[in-house]
Structure formats: C-alpha cells, structure tokens
Backbone atoms as SQL, in Angstrom:
CREATE TABLE atoms (id INTEGER PRIMARY KEY, chain TEXT, resi INTEGER, resn TEXT, atom TEXT, x REAL, y REAL, z REAL);
INSERT INTO atoms VALUES
  (1, 'A', 1, 'MET', 'N', 182.646, -145.075, 20.105),
  (2, 'A', 1, 'MET', 'CA', 182.592, -145.718, 18.518),
  (3, 'A', 1, 'MET', 'C', 182.019, -144.640, 17.796),
  (4, 'A', 2, 'GLY', 'N', 182.789, -144.482, 16.942),
  (5, 'A', 2, 'GLY', 'CA', 181.701, -143.967, 15.572),
  (6, 'A', 2, 'GLY', 'C', 181.132, -144.606, 14.555),
  (7, 'A', 3, 'ARG', 'N', 179.932, -143.964, 13.886),
  (8, 'A', 3, 'ARG', 'CA', 179.289, -144.110, 12.837),
  (9, 'A', 3, 'ARG', 'C', 180.414, -145.214, 11.530),
  (10, 'A', 4, 'THR', 'N', 179.656, -146.183, 11.466),
  (11, 'A', 4, 'THR', 'CA', 179.998, -146.806, 10.193),
  (12, 'A', 4, 'THR', 'C', 179.658, -146.313, 8.650),
  (13, 'A', 5, 'ALA', 'N', 180.116, -146.815, 7.560),
  (14, 'A', 5, 'ALA', 'CA', 179.816, -145.787, 6.773),
  (15, 'A', 5, 'ALA', 'C', 178.570, -146.394, 6.326),
  (16, 'A', 6, 'ALA', 'N', 178.054, -147.050, 6.531),
  (17, 'A', 6, 'ALA', 'CA', 176.753, -147.249, 5.887),
  (18, 'A', 6, 'ALA', 'C', 175.754, -146.442, 7.320),
  (19, 'A', 7, 'GLU', 'N', 175.862, -146.325, 8.225),
  (20, 'A', 7, 'GLU', 'CA', 175.121, -145.506, 8.992),
  (21, 'A', 7, 'GLU', 'C', 175.456, -144.126, 8.595),
  (22, 'A', 8, 'ARG', 'N', 176.651, -143.486, 7.834),
  (23, 'A', 8, 'ARG', 'CA', 176.978, -142.418, 7.429),
  (24, 'A', 8, 'ARG', 'C', 175.703, -141.989, 6.564),
  (25, 'A', 9, 'ALA', 'N', 176.236, -143.195, 5.663),
  (26, 'A', 9, 'ALA', 'CA', 174.997, -143.475, 4.310),
  (27, 'A', 9, 'ALA', 'C', 173.476, -142.955, 4.509),
  (28, 'A', 10, 'LEU', 'N', 173.501, -143.772, 5.093),
  (29, 'A', 10, 'LEU', 'CA', 171.987, -143.983, 5.089),
  (30, 'A', 10, 'LEU', 'C', 171.210, -142.655, 6.458),
  (31, 'A', 11, 'ALA', 'N', 172.418, -142.173, 7.188),
  (32, 'A', 11, 'ALA', 'CA', 171.825, -140.979, 7.916),
  (33, 'A', 11, 'ALA', 'C', 171.658, -139.668, 6.739),
  (34, 'A', 12, 'ARG', 'N', 171.571, -139.932, 5.553),
  (35, 'A', 12, 'ARG', 'CA', 171.796, -138.530, 4.364),
  (36, 'A', 12, 'ARG', 'C', 170.327, -138.599, 4.025),
  (37, 'A', 13, 'SER', 'N', 170.093, -137.067, 4.019),
  (38, 'A', 13, 'SER', 'CA', 168.641, -136.313, 4.010),
  (39, 'A', 13, 'SER', 'C', 169.075, -136.743, 2.212),
  (40, 'A', 14, 'TYR', 'N', 167.576, -136.962, 1.716),
  (41, 'A', 14, 'TYR', 'CA', 167.885, -136.697, 0.262),
  (42, 'A', 14, 'TYR', 'C', 166.196, -136.055, -0.486),
  (43, 'A', 15, 'THR', 'N', 166.022, -136.417, -1.397),
  (44, 'A', 15, 'THR', 'CA', 164.604, -136.215, -2.022),
  (45, 'A', 15, 'THR', 'C', 164.598, -137.512, -3.629),
  (46, 'A', 16, 'THR', 'N', 162.958, -137.450, -3.520),
  (47, 'A', 16, 'THR', 'CA', 162.871, -138.787, -4.189),
  (48, 'A', 16, 'THR', 'C', 163.583, -138.565, -6.164),
  (49, 'A', 17, 'GLY', 'N', 163.423, -139.852, -6.611),
  (50, 'A', 17, 'GLY', 'CA', 164.188, -139.159, -8.253),
  (51, 'A', 17, 'GLY', 'C', 163.206, -138.587, -8.986),
  (52, 'A', 18, 'ASP', 'N', 162.076, -138.326, -8.312),
  (53, 'A', 18, 'ASP', 'CA', 161.065, -137.392, -9.381),
  (54, 'A', 18, 'ASP', 'C', 160.755, -136.187, -9.128),
  (55, 'A', 19, 'GLY', 'N', 161.571, -135.867, -7.526),
  (56, 'A', 19, 'GLY', 'CA', 161.539, -134.616, -6.756),
  (57, 'A', 19, 'GLY', 'C', 160.441, -134.076, -6.273),
  (58, 'A', 20, 'ARG', 'N', 159.473, -135.259, -6.051),
  (59, 'A', 20, 'ARG', 'CA', 158.368, -134.565, -5.273),
  (60, 'A', 20, 'ARG', 'C', 158.166, -134.779, -3.504),
  (61, 'A', 21, 'VAL', 'N', 159.336, -135.520, -3.441),
  (62, 'A', 21, 'VAL', 'CA', 159.214, -135.514, -1.679),
  (63, 'A', 21, 'VAL', 'C', 160.681, -135.645, -1.061),
  (64, 'A', 22, 'GLY', 'N', 160.688, -134.988, -0.645),
  (65, 'A', 22, 'GLY', 'CA', 161.896, -134.523, 0.452),
  (66, 'A', 22, 'GLY', 'C', 162.032, -135.441, 1.838),
  (67, 'A', 23, 'PHE', 'N', 163.417, -136.295, 1.980),
  (68, 'A', 23, 'PHE', 'CA', 163.515, -136.853, 3.126),
  (69, 'A', 23, 'PHE', 'C', 164.066, -136.134, 3.713),
  (70, 'A', 24, 'ASP', 'N', 164.613, -135.366, 4.831),
  (71, 'A', 24, 'ASP', 'CA', 165.287, -134.880, 5.882),
  (72, 'A', 24, 'ASP', 'C', 165.529, -135.716, 6.822),
  (73, 'A', 25, 'VAL', 'N', 166.792, -136.129, 6.986),
  (74, 'A', 25, 'VAL', 'CA', 166.802, -137.110, 8.253),
  (75, 'A', 25, 'VAL', 'C', 167.211, -136.385, 9.458),
  (76, 'A', 26, 'THR', 'N', 166.365, -136.662, 10.424),
  (77, 'A', 26, 'THR', 'CA', 166.951, -135.817, 11.710),
  (78, 'A', 26, 'THR', 'C', 167.939, -136.479, 12.580),
  (79, 'A', 27, 'GLY', 'N', 167.355, -137.691, 12.104),
  (80, 'A', 27, 'GLY', 'CA', 167.894, -138.639, 13.387),
  (81, 'A', 27, 'GLY', 'C', 168.363, -140.104, 13.063),
  (82, 'A', 28, 'LEU', 'N', 168.686, -141.010, 13.231),
  (83, 'A', 28, 'LEU', 'CA', 168.965, -142.176, 13.010),
  (84, 'A', 28, 'LEU', 'C', 169.792, -143.366, 13.688),
  (85, 'A', 29, 'SER', 'N', 169.055, -144.154, 14.453),
  (86, 'A', 29, 'SER', 'CA', 169.867, -145.147, 15.035),
  (87, 'A', 29, 'SER', 'C', 169.447, -146.332, 14.507),
  (88, 'A', 30, 'VAL', 'N', 170.494, -146.891, 15.004),
  (89, 'A', 30, 'VAL', 'CA', 170.730, -148.334, 14.523),
  (90, 'A', 30, 'VAL', 'C', 171.355, -149.419, 15.422),
  (91, 'A', 31, 'GLU', 'N', 169.870, -150.331, 15.532),
  (92, 'A', 31, 'GLU', 'CA', 170.279, -151.923, 16.658),
  (93, 'A', 31, 'GLU', 'C', 170.853, -152.469, 16.162),
  (94, 'A', 32, 'HIS', 'N', 172.282, -152.816, 16.354),
  (95, 'A', 32, 'HIS', 'CA', 172.647, -154.125, 16.067),
  (96, 'A', 32, 'HIS', 'C', 172.209, -155.463, 16.768),
  (97, 'A', 33, 'ARG', 'N', 171.452, -156.517, 16.288),
  (98, 'A', 33, 'ARG', 'CA', 171.126, -157.486, 17.351),
  (99, 'A', 33, 'ARG', 'C', 172.049, -159.358, 17.369),
  (100, 'A', 34, 'SER', 'N', 171.713, -159.353, 17.945),
  (101, 'A', 34, 'SER', 'CA', 172.985, -160.547, 18.254),
  (102, 'A', 34, 'SER', 'C', 172.984, -161.948, 17.316),
  (103, 'A', 35, 'ASP', 'N', 171.639, -161.982, 16.406),
  (104, 'A', 35, 'ASP', 'CA', 171.343, -162.582, 15.640),
  (105, 'A', 35, 'ASP', 'C', 171.706, -161.914, 14.279),
  (106, 'A', 36, 'ARG', 'N', 172.677, -160.686, 14.042),
  (107, 'A', 36, 'ARG', 'CA', 173.139, -159.699, 12.626),
  (108, 'A', 36, 'ARG', 'C', 171.654, -159.081, 11.999),
  (109, 'A', 37, 'SER', 'N', 170.960, -159.222, 12.928),
  (110, 'A', 37, 'SER', 'CA', 169.800, -158.408, 11.888),
  (111, 'A', 37, 'SER', 'C', 169.812, -157.135, 12.514),
  (112, 'A', 38, 'VAL', 'N', 169.800, -156.068, 11.774),
  (113, 'A', 38, 'VAL', 'CA', 169.603, -154.770, 12.067),
  (114, 'A', 38, 'VAL', 'C', 168.164, -153.919, 12.630),
  (115, 'A', 39, 'THR', 'N', 167.729, -153.287, 13.083),
  (116, 'A', 39, 'THR', 'CA', 166.780, -152.287, 13.537),
  (117, 'A', 39, 'THR', 'C', 166.795, -150.791, 13.030),
  (118, 'A', 40, 'LEU', 'N', 166.411, -150.255, 11.792),
  (119, 'A', 40, 'LEU', 'CA', 166.547, -148.580, 12.008),
  (120, 'A', 40, 'LEU', 'C', 165.323, -148.116, 12.124),
  (121, 'A', 41, 'THR', 'N', 165.738, -146.860, 13.489),
  (122, 'A', 41, 'THR', 'CA', 165.178, -145.871, 13.436),
  (123, 'A', 41, 'THR', 'C', 165.222, -144.789, 12.830),
  (124, 'A', 42, 'TYR', 'N', 164.150, -144.000, 12.110),
  (125, 'A', 42, 'TYR', 'CA', 164.749, -142.839, 11.375),
  (126, 'A', 42, 'TYR', 'C', 163.590, -141.636, 12.358),
  (127, 'A', 43, 'ARG', 'N', 164.282, -140.469, 12.142),
  (128, 'A', 43, 'ARG', 'CA', 163.308, -138.957, 12.525),
  (129, 'A', 43, 'ARG', 'C', 163.542, -139.150, 11.231),
  (130, 'A', 44, 'LEU', 'N', 162.068, -138.464, 10.846),
  (131, 'A', 44, 'LEU', 'CA', 162.346, -137.643, 9.637),
  (132, 'A', 44, 'LEU', 'C', 161.498, -136.346, 9.676),
  (133, 'A', 45, 'THR', 'N', 162.098, -135.054, 8.692),
  (134, 'A', 45, 'THR', 'CA', 161.175, -134.036, 8.148),
  (135, 'A', 45, 'THR', 'C', 160.485, -134.354, 6.796),
  (136, 'A', 46, 'VAL', 'N', 159.538, -134.832, 6.917),
  (137, 'A', 46, 'VAL', 'CA', 159.131, -134.761, 5.323),
  (138, 'A', 46, 'VAL', 'C', 158.949, -133.453, 4.753),
  (139, 'A', 47, 'ARG', 'N', 158.917, -133.453, 3.325),
  (140, 'A', 47, 'ARG', 'CA', 158.933, -132.141, 2.541),
  (141, 'A', 47, 'ARG', 'C', 158.064, -132.335, 1.126),
  (142, 'A', 48, 'ARG', 'N', 156.805, -131.741, 0.996),
  (143, 'A', 48, 'ARG', 'CA', 156.430, -132.172, -0.314),
  (144, 'A', 48, 'ARG', 'C', 156.042, -130.637, -0.846),
  (145, 'A', 49, 'GLN', 'N', 156.238, -130.043, -2.039),
  (146, 'A', 49, 'GLN', 'CA', 155.513, -128.752, -2.748),
  (147, 'A', 49, 'GLN', 'C', 154.020, -128.779, -2.136),
  (148, 'A', 50, 'GLY', 'N', 154.059, -127.670, -2.174),
  (149, 'A', 50, 'GLY', 'CA', 152.494, -127.170, -1.688),
  (150, 'A', 50, 'GLY', 'C', 151.654, -127.627, 0.008),
  (151, 'A', 51, 'CYS', 'N', 152.726, -128.464, 0.562),
  (152, 'A', 51, 'CYS', 'CA', 152.329, -129.334, 1.744),
  (153, 'A', 51, 'CYS', 'C', 153.167, -128.581, 2.861),
  (154, 'A', 52, 'GLN', 'N', 152.641, -129.076, 4.022),
  (155, 'A', 52, 'GLN', 'CA', 153.475, -128.329, 5.084),
  (156, 'A', 52, 'GLN', 'C', 153.576, -129.561, 5.433),
  (157, 'A', 53, 'GLU', 'N', 155.425, -129.019, 6.141),
  (158, 'A', 53, 'GLU', 'CA', 156.160, -130.435, 6.382),
  (159, 'A', 53, 'GLU', 'C', 155.597, -131.205, 7.363),
  (160, 'A', 54, 'GLU', 'N', 156.261, -132.446, 7.250),
  (161, 'A', 54, 'GLU', 'CA', 155.472, -133.395, 8.355),
  (162, 'A', 54, 'GLU', 'C', 156.839, -133.929, 9.413),
  (163, 'A', 55, 'ARG', 'N', 156.455, -134.430, 10.777),
  (164, 'A', 55, 'ARG', 'CA', 157.411, -134.806, 11.299),
  (165, 'A', 55, 'ARG', 'C', 157.287, -136.516, 11.232),
  (166, 'A', 56, 'TRP', 'N', 158.087, -137.484, 11.061),
  (167, 'A', 56, 'TRP', 'CA', 157.680, -138.779, 11.572),
  (168, 'A', 56, 'TRP', 'C', 159.148, -139.274, 11.984),
  (169, 'A', 57, 'GLU', 'N', 158.583, -140.724, 12.963),
  (170, 'A', 57, 'GLU', 'CA', 159.383, -141.779, 13.409),
  (171, 'A', 57, 'GLU', 'C', 158.740, -142.665, 12.543),
  (172, 'A', 58, 'PHE', 'N', 160.193, -143.374, 11.925),
  (173, 'A', 58, 'PHE', 'CA', 159.904, -144.964, 10.626),
  (174, 'A', 58, 'PHE', 'C', 161.351, -145.445, 11.355),
  (175, 'A', 59, 'THR', 'N', 160.209, -147.168, 11.669),
  (176, 'A', 59, 'THR', 'CA', 161.290, -148.180, 12.387),
  (177, 'A', 59, 'THR', 'C', 161.242, -149.411, 10.932),
  (178, 'A', 60, 'LEU', 'N', 162.368, -149.535, 10.621),
  (179, 'A', 60, 'LEU', 'CA', 162.343, -150.443, 9.676),
  (180, 'A', 60, 'LEU', 'C', 163.393, -151.760, 10.069),
  (181, 'A', 61, 'PRO', 'N', 162.732, -153.037, 10.176),
  (182, 'A', 61, 'PRO', 'CA', 163.194, -154.030, 10.945),
  (183, 'A', 61, 'PRO', 'C', 164.277, -154.638, 9.410),
  (184, 'A', 62, 'TRP', 'N', 165.703, -154.886, 9.806),
  (185, 'A', 62, 'TRP', 'CA', 166.336, -155.430, 8.319),
  (186, 'A', 62, 'TRP', 'C', 166.660, -156.873, 8.917),
  (187, 'A', 63, 'ARG', 'N', 166.364, -157.876, 8.159),
  (188, 'A', 63, 'ARG', 'CA', 166.456, -158.965, 8.618),
  (189, 'A', 63, 'ARG', 'C', 167.439, -160.058, 7.255),
  (190, 'A', 64, 'ASP', 'N', 167.849, -159.449, 6.763),
  (191, 'A', 64, 'ASP', 'CA', 168.683, -159.681, 5.637),
  (192, 'A', 64, 'ASP', 'C', 169.764, -159.615, 6.050),
  (193, 'A', 65, 'LYS', 'N', 170.201, -160.749, 6.638),
  (194, 'A', 65, 'LYS', 'CA', 171.582, -160.929, 6.889),
  (195, 'A', 65, 'LYS', 'C', 172.764, -160.811, 5.852),
  (196, 'A', 66, 'SER', 'N', 172.448, -160.524, 4.357),
  (197, 'A', 66, 'SER', 'CA', 173.767, -160.767, 3.479),
  (198, 'A', 66, 'SER', 'C', 173.998, -159.252, 3.282),
  (199, 'A', 67, 'PHE', 'N', 173.149, -158.528, 4.434),
  (200, 'A', 67, 'PHE', 'CA', 174.081, -157.369, 4.145),
  (201, 'A', 67, 'PHE', 'C', 174.703, -157.007, 5.651),
  (202, 'A', 68, 'ALA', 'N', 175.081, -157.913, 6.587),
  (203, 'A', 68, 'ALA', 'CA', 175.556, -157.285, 7.511),
  (204, 'A', 68, 'ALA', 'C', 177.067, -157.179, 7.666),
  (205, 'A', 69, 'ASP', 'N', 177.595, -157.479, 6.831),
  (206, 'A', 69, 'ASP', 'CA', 179.134, -157.177, 6.371),
  (207, 'A', 69, 'ASP', 'C', 178.602, -155.732, 6.088),
  (208, 'A', 70, 'VAL', 'N', 178.193, -155.141, 5.723),
  (209, 'A', 70, 'VAL', 'CA', 177.801, -153.669, 4.888),
  (210, 'A', 70, 'VAL', 'C', 177.552, -152.854, 6.126),
  (211, 'A', 71, 'PHE', 'N', 176.924, -153.679, 7.014),
  (212, 'A', 71, 'PHE', 'CA', 176.215, -152.270, 8.140),
  (213, 'A', 71, 'PHE', 'C', 177.180, -152.434, 9.251),
  (214, 'A', 72, 'THR', 'N', 178.134, -153.249, 9.528),
  (215, 'A', 72, 'THR', 'CA', 179.383, -153.066, 10.442),
  (216, 'A', 72, 'THR', 'C', 180.770, -152.515, 10.120),
  (217, 'A', 73, 'SER', 'N', 181.149, -152.309, 8.750),
  (218, 'A', 73, 'SER', 'CA', 182.140, -152.625, 8.598),
  (219, 'A', 73, 'SER', 'C', 182.630, -150.655, 7.856),
  (220, 'A', 74, 'SER', 'N', 183.762, -150.512, 8.270),
  (221, 'A', 74, 'SER', 'CA', 184.167, -148.716, 8.657),
  (222, 'A', 74, 'SER', 'C', 184.740, -148.624, 7.086),
  (223, 'A', 75, 'ALA', 'N', 184.913, -149.938, 6.071),
  (224, 'A', 75, 'ALA', 'CA', 185.086, -148.888, 4.687),
  (225, 'A', 75, 'ALA', 'C', 184.088, -150.277, 3.724),
  (226, 'A', 76, 'ALA', 'N', 182.676, -150.527, 3.809),
  (227, 'A', 76, 'ALA', 'CA', 182.135, -151.228, 2.690),
  (228, 'A', 76, 'ALA', 'C', 182.649, -150.814, 1.497),
  (229, 'A', 77, 'GLY', 'N', 182.058, -151.933, 0.606),
  (230, 'A', 77, 'GLY', 'CA', 182.671, -151.640, -0.522),
  (231, 'A', 77, 'GLY', 'C', 181.781, -150.862, -1.301),
  (232, 'A', 78, 'PRO', 'N', 182.106, -149.732, -2.090),
  (233, 'A', 78, 'PRO', 'CA', 181.354, -148.584, -2.786),
  (234, 'A', 78, 'PRO', 'C', 180.085, -149.410, -3.382),
  (235, 'A', 79, 'GLU', 'N', 180.288, -150.307, -4.298),
  (236, 'A', 79, 'GLU', 'CA', 178.654, -150.596, -4.651),
  (237, 'A', 79, 'GLU', 'C', 177.813, -151.317, -4.093),
  (238, 'A', 80, 'ARG', 'N', 178.064, -152.356, -2.651),
  (239, 'A', 80, 'ARG', 'CA', 177.688, -153.287, -1.523),
  (240, 'A', 80, 'ARG', 'C', 176.679, -151.765, -0.864),
  (241, 'A', 81, 'LEU', 'N', 177.542, -150.767, -0.712),
  (242, 'A', 81, 'LEU', 'CA', 177.050, -149.753, 0.443),
  (243, 'A', 81, 'LEU', 'C', 176.020, -149.092, -0.511),
  (244, 'A', 82, 'ARG', 'N', 176.092, -148.625, -1.819),
  (245, 'A', 82, 'ARG', 'CA', 175.238, -148.025, -2.936),
  (246, 'A', 82, 'ARG', 'C', 174.021, -149.103, -2.872),
  (247, 'A', 83, 'MET', 'N', 173.894, -150.113, -3.127),
  (248, 'A', 83, 'MET', 'CA', 173.161, -151.405, -2.968),
  (249, 'A', 83, 'MET', 'C', 171.791, -151.356, -1.467),
  (250, 'A', 84, 'LEU', 'N', 173.147, -151.425, -0.792),
  (251, 'A', 84, 'LEU', 'CA', 172.099, -150.561, 0.598),
  (252, 'A', 84, 'LEU', 'C', 171.256, -149.525, 0.880),
  (253, 'A', 85, 'VAL', 'N', 171.584, -148.507, 0.361),
  (254, 'A', 85, 'VAL', 'CA', 171.168, -147.141, 0.492),
  (255, 'A', 85, 'VAL', 'C', 170.009, -147.499, -0.260),
  (256, 'A', 86, 'SER', 'N', 170.560, -147.651, -1.685),
  (257, 'A', 86, 'SER', 'CA', 168.959, -147.834, -2.273),
  (258, 'A', 86, 'SER', 'C', 167.878, -148.719, -1.993),
  (259, 'A', 87, 'LEU', 'N', 168.013, -149.770, -1.366),
  (260, 'A', 87, 'LEU', 'CA', 167.131, -151.066, -0.874),
  (261, 'A', 87, 'LEU', 'C', 166.256, -149.588, 0.303),
  (262, 'A', 88, 'VAL', 'N', 166.994, -149.405, 1.423),
  (263, 'A', 88, 'VAL', 'CA', 166.454, -148.735, 2.437),
  (264, 'A', 88, 'VAL', 'C', 165.388, -147.631, 1.936),
  (265, 'A', 89, 'ARG', 'N', 166.028, -146.562, 0.896),
  (266, 'A', 89, 'ARG', 'CA', 164.890, -145.658, 0.412),
  (267, 'A', 89, 'ARG', 'C', 164.291, -146.339, -0.056),
  (268, 'A', 90, 'THR', 'N', 164.589, -147.161, -0.874),
  (269, 'A', 90, 'THR', 'CA', 162.918, -147.737, -1.365),
  (270, 'A', 90, 'THR', 'C', 161.811, -147.980, -0.686),
  (271, 'A', 91, 'LEU', 'N', 162.673, -148.674, 0.412),
  (272, 'A', 91, 'LEU', 'CA', 161.484, -149.286, 1.259),
  (273, 'A', 91, 'LEU', 'C', 161.076, -148.394, 2.517),
  (274, 'A', 92, 'LEU', 'N', 161.745, -146.914, 2.503),
  (275, 'A', 92, 'LEU', 'CA', 160.999, -145.764, 2.670),
  (276, 'A', 92, 'LEU', 'C', 160.311, -145.234, 2.081),
  (277, 'A', 93, 'GLU', 'N', 160.492, -144.835, 0.963),
  (278, 'A', 93, 'GLU', 'CA', 159.585, -144.529, 0.065),
  (279, 'A', 93, 'GLU', 'C', 158.246, -145.369, -0.471),
  (280, 'A', 94, 'GLU', 'N', 158.345, -146.474, 0.297),
  (281, 'A', 94, 'GLU', 'CA', 157.122, -147.824, -0.147),
  (282, 'A', 94, 'GLU', 'C', 156.692, -147.600, 1.304),
  (283, 'A', 95, 'TRP', 'N', 156.765, -146.697, 2.256),
  (284, 'A', 95, 'TRP', 'CA', 155.908, -147.253, 3.536),
  (285, 'A', 95, 'TRP', 'C', 155.565, -145.289, 3.730),
  (286, 'A', 96, 'TRP', 'N', 156.100, -144.590, 2.679),
  (287, 'A', 96, 'TRP', 'CA', 155.614, -143.519, 3.208),
  (288, 'A', 96, 'TRP', 'C', 154.405, -143.847, 1.620),
  (289, 'A', 97, 'ASP', 'N', 154.537, -143.759, 0.680),
  (290, 'A', 97, 'ASP', 'CA', 153.380, -144.465, 0.049),
  (291, 'A', 97, 'ASP', 'C', 152.024, -145.007, 0.307),
  (292, 'A', 98, 'THR', 'N', 152.367, -145.566, 0.899),
  (293, 'A', 98, 'THR', 'CA', 151.164, -146.908, 1.589),
  (294, 'A', 98, 'THR', 'C', 150.304, -146.652, 2.745),
  (295, 'A', 99, 'LYS', 'N', 151.289, -146.018, 3.602),
  (296, 'A', 99, 'LYS', 'CA', 150.884, -145.781, 5.156),
  (297, 'A', 99, 'LYS', 'C', 149.638, -145.468, 5.006),
  (298, 'A', 100, 'GLU', 'N', 148.887, -144.829, 4.661),
  (299, 'A', 100, 'GLU', 'CA', 147.785, -144.340, 4.422),
  (300, 'A', 100, 'GLU', 'C', 146.933, -145.232, 4.481),
  (301, 'A', 101, 'TYR', 'N', 146.672, -146.907, 3.746),
  (302, 'A', 101, 'TYR', 'CA', 146.045, -147.649, 3.728),
  (303, 'A', 101, 'TYR', 'C', 146.533, -149.633, 3.828),
  (304, 'A', 102, 'ASP', 'N', 147.469, -149.298, 4.619),
  (305, 'A', 102, 'ASP', 'CA', 148.276, -150.305, 4.390),
  (306, 'A', 102, 'ASP', 'C', 148.516, -150.678, 5.871),
  (307, 'A', 103, 'ARG', 'N', 148.092, -151.509, 6.230),
  (308, 'A', 103, 'ARG', 'CA', 147.779, -151.527, 8.241),
  (309, 'A', 103, 'ARG', 'C', 149.666, -151.408, 8.527),
  (310, 'A', 104, 'ARG', 'N', 150.436, -152.556, 7.954),
  (311, 'A', 104, 'ARG', 'CA', 151.879, -152.778, 8.165),
  (312, 'A', 104, 'ARG', 'C', 152.606, -151.556, 7.949),
  (313, 'A', 105, 'SER', 'N', 152.138, -150.918, 7.000),
  (314, 'A', 105, 'SER', 'CA', 153.015, -149.751, 6.941),
  (315, 'A', 105, 'SER', 'C', 153.375, -148.854, 7.714),
  (316, 'A', 106, 'ALA', 'N', 151.852, -148.368, 8.107),
  (317, 'A', 106, 'ALA', 'CA', 151.192, -147.841, 8.999),
  (318, 'A', 106, 'ALA', 'C', 151.769, -148.206, 10.355),
  (319, 'A', 107, 'LYS', 'N', 152.163, -149.167, 10.571),
  (320, 'A', 107, 'LYS', 'CA', 152.117, -149.683, 12.041),
  (321, 'A', 107, 'LYS', 'C', 153.877, -149.213, 12.091),
  (322, 'A', 108, 'ALA', 'N', 155.015, -149.331, 11.068),
  (323, 'A', 108, 'ALA', 'CA', 156.239, -148.772, 11.157),
  (324, 'A', 108, 'ALA', 'C', 156.261, -146.944, 10.732),
  (325, 'A', 109, 'GLY', 'N', 155.744, -146.270, 11.094),
  (326, 'A', 109, 'GLY', 'CA', 155.565, -145.186, 11.216),
  (327, 'A', 109, 'GLY', 'C', 155.104, -144.574, 12.699),
  (328, 'A', 110, 'ARG', 'N', 155.240, -143.484, 12.946),
  (329, 'A', 110, 'ARG', 'CA', 154.097, -142.155, 13.761),
  (330, 'A', 110, 'ARG', 'C', 154.452, -141.140, 14.047),
  (331, 'A', 111, 'ARG', 'N', 153.681, -140.384, 13.545),
  (332, 'A', 111, 'ARG', 'CA', 153.734, -138.785, 13.831),
  (333, 'A', 111, 'ARG', 'C', 154.270, -138.275, 14.666),
  (334, 'A', 112, 'CYS', 'N', 154.995, -137.324, 14.574),
  (335, 'A', 112, 'CYS', 'CA', 155.876, -136.819, 15.921),
  (336, 'A', 112, 'CYS', 'C', 155.395, -135.078, 15.699),
  (337, 'A', 113, 'PRO', 'N', 154.909, -134.523, 17.115),
  (338, 'A', 113, 'PRO', 'CA', 154.485, -133.106, 16.484),
  (339, 'A', 113, 'PRO', 'C', 155.276, -132.157, 16.651);
C-alpha cells in the first residue's frame, strides 16, 4: 500500500520559519493503532548554521483522533492537511528546543550515531 497524502506531506524536509534549523527527514514510519491514534517516528538530520549536523530519531504519539481521517485519506482536504502538518512541525520544533531541559521532551528523541 502506498503512502497517504498526510504521510507524504509529513515526510517532507523543511527549515524553520526563521531559517535557523533545517530538519531533513530521512525516514518516517507511521503506526496506526486500533483506537485510531497514530505514532509517528521520524529519522532526522538536523542542520544548524555553524554547527555540525546531528542525526536523531524522534517519536511523536498522536492521540488527537479528530485528524484520524486525514492520516488515512488518500486525498485529504488541503486545509486540514496543512493544519496537521503545521501542528506536527510545531511539536517537532518544540521537542528540539526543549529536549535539553525537559525530561518528557528528552524521552521523545534519541541521538543516532
């Protein structure tokens, strides 16, 4: 089975709005659970100007079932898809910014060799 529209959109690499951090998505797995929740596991190369690239794995449990249709649709509505991608990227950036001092954030990611 091919990837859904949401999976394709979420698997795209991007740079933060201020241009300071680039998230190169090297892999994304999406685990659909029977309760309609989803777990996203990203494999990332993170780029920052003046710093060496870092490789990370980041796991995001997504329990908001209001987006279940977007995750499973082959042709999700563009506005809802845009909203989902924006929310996930915001959570990814929050993890990145807080992983050094927030224990819950630290548990969501692990540095890869």
